[in-house]
C-alpha positions, 0 to 999 in steps of 0.5 A, spaced: 500 500 500 505 504 501 508 503 494 502 505 491 501 511 495 509 513 493 508 511 486 501 515 484 500 520 490 507 522 493 505 528 491 498 527 487 498 531 481 492 531 476 496 529 470 501 525 473 497 521 477 492 520 471 498 518 466 501 513 471 494 510 472 492 509 465 499 506 464 498 501 469 491 500 466 494 499 459 499 494 461 493 489 463 492 489 455 499 486 454 498 481 459 494 475 455 495 475 447 489 472 444 488 473 436 480 475 437 480 477 429 481 470 427 474 468 430 471 471 424 473 465 420 467 462 422 463 466 418 467 463 412 461 458 410 456 463 411 459 467 405 461 462 401 455 463 397 457 470 396 463 468 391 470 468 392 471 475 392 467 476 399 471 470 402 478 473 400 476 480 402 474 477 409 480 473 410 484 479 408 480 483 413 482 478 418 489 478 417 490 485 417 486 486 424 490 480 427 496 484 425 494 490 428 491 487 434 498 484 435 502 490 434 497 494 439 499 488 444 506 489 443 506 496 445 502 494 451 506 489 453 512 493 452 509 498 457 509 492 462 517 493 462 516 501 463 511 501 468 516 495 472 521 500 472 517 506 474 515 501 480 522 499 482 525 506 481 519 510 483 520 514 476 515 519 474 516 519 466 514 513 462 518 515 455 525 514 459 523 507 461 520 505 455 526 506 451 530 502 456 527 495 454 526 494 447 530 487 446 527 484 452 520 487 450 520 484 443 522 477 446 517 477 451 512 479 446 514 474 441 513 468 447 506 471 448 504 471 441 506 464 440 503 461 447 496 465 445 496 463 438 497 455 440 492 456 446 487 459 440 488 453 436 488 448 441 481 451 443 478 452 436 476 445 434 472 444 441 469 451 441 467 450 434 464 443 435 460 446 441 458 452 437 456 448 431 451 444 436 448 450 439 446 453 432 440 448 431 438 451 438 438 458 436 434 457 430 429 454 434 428 460 438 427 464 431 421 460 430 418 462 437 411 466 437 411 473 439 411 473 447 413 466 447 418 464 452 424 461 450 425 453 452 429 452 458 435 448 454 436 455 450 437 459 457 441 453 460 446 453 454 447 461 454 449 460 461 453 454 460 457 458 454 458 464 458 461 460 464 465 456 459 468 462 456 469 466 463 473 460 465 477 459 459 479 466 458 480 467 466 484 461 467 489 463 461 489 471 463 491 468 470 496 464 468 499 469 463 499 474 469 503 470 474 508 469 468 509 476 468 509 477 475 515 472 476 519 473 469 519 480 467 523 482 473 529 477 471 528 480 463 528 487 465 534 487 471 539 482 468 537 481 461 536 474 462 534 469 457 527 467 456 529 460 458 532 462 464 527 467 467 522 461 466 527 456 470 527 461 475 519 461 476 519 454 476 524 453 481 521 458 486 514 454 485 518 447 486 521 450 492 515 454 495 509 451 493 505 453 499 507 460 498 506 460 491 499 457 492 497 462 497 500 468 493 495 466 487 489 465 491 490 472 495 492 475 488 485 473 485 481 475 492 485 482 492 484 483 485 476 481 485 475 485 492 479 491 490 476 492 483 469 491 485 470 496 490 474 501 486 468 501 480 462 502 485 466 508 488 468 511 482 460 510 479 457 513 485 462 519 485 461 520 477 453 519 478 454 525 484 458 529 480 454 528 474 448 531 477 451 537 480 454 538 473 448 538 469 444 541 475 449 547 474 449 546 466 441 546 466 441 553 470 445 556 465 441 553 460 435 556 463 438 563 463 441 563 456 434 561 454 431 567 458 435 572 454 433 569 447 438 564 445 435 559 440 433 552 443 437 549 437 443 552 439 442 550 447 440 543 444 447 542 441 451 545 447 447 540 451 449 534 447 456 537 446 457 538 454 454 531 455 459 527 450 465 531 453 463 529 460 462 522 458 469 522 455 472 525 461 468 521 466 470 514 463 477 516 460 479 520 467 475 518 472 474 510 471 482 510 470 484 514 476 479 509 480 482 503 477 489 505 476 491 504 483 488 497 484 493 495 478 498 498 481 497 495 488 497 488 485 504 490 481 507 492 488 504 486 491 508 482 486 514 486 487 514 485 494 513 477 494 518 476 489 523 481 492 524 477 498 526 471 494 530 475 489 536 480 492 537 484 486 529 486 486 529 487 494 535 491 494 532 496 489 526 496 492 529 498 499 533 504 495 527 507 492 523 507 499 524 513 503 526 512 510 520 513 515 519 519 518 523 521 525 519 520 531 516 526 534 519 527 541 516 532 546 522 534 551 520 532 558 520 537 564 528 538 566 530 534 561 530 537 554 532 531 550 528 525 553 522 523 550 515 523 554 
């Protein structure tokens, strides 16, 4: 908790704190690679009747989309190294830390691309078979009369589908997150090879399986509890501030209406104000609320590993300011003795 306060709120500055919170959020996008655009290959049989040109266009769009997503993923994956440097050294600027870890980030991105593509290919056949079995059920729903409830099998299939996808992606994201927690420090601090970084992670798991399991359970519990708490607090704050902002804006609009401003102009201003406020609330408010949660989780990983990785532990100690000197009240007759 103290490391989170040091990074984000010592001191609190509107732009700096939001920048670091947004960086912590973007790092999560670079945690797990899954080639989502490849899902649209499932539409190839549906457009076969449209001709070869339509199929070629779809395939080209999927390949371009996958390449763009892989490039964005690499940028966010490289941010993990930059934010690790900021967390360890209490840095304030992203650009210098970004420039330090080019080769390491490319190796790290490459292995995640391979793992993510492999997982996607392994899951493609069973998921495709499962979805194919659901198609007749979805078609039967289209024949329902207006007001007729869908069959229980349809509702159950929806819940099972969401459960399977949540379990699949949740497990994959957790494993990818643990990989980042225990391999990025070795890659960043010692420019270790990928093999050496994974060897150290596996050695830690073998030596301390109970501690690693407890760390994983606490990571899941803390992430869920803090994320839900931050989201609830942020939404309540946004609702309250929104009411105040729009009340003030409504009073100003009423005054402008009284002095003869056309209703069309006031309506356009209200729409622009609503869009600007929505972008601000989502882009600034929510990121400012979620950023500390992700920063806390990063600090939790650093201090867990820092006690087992001397180089990391020393860097954390050097970048942590000493505690403030205790405050003494001179005792009567003895100006140097504490009370």
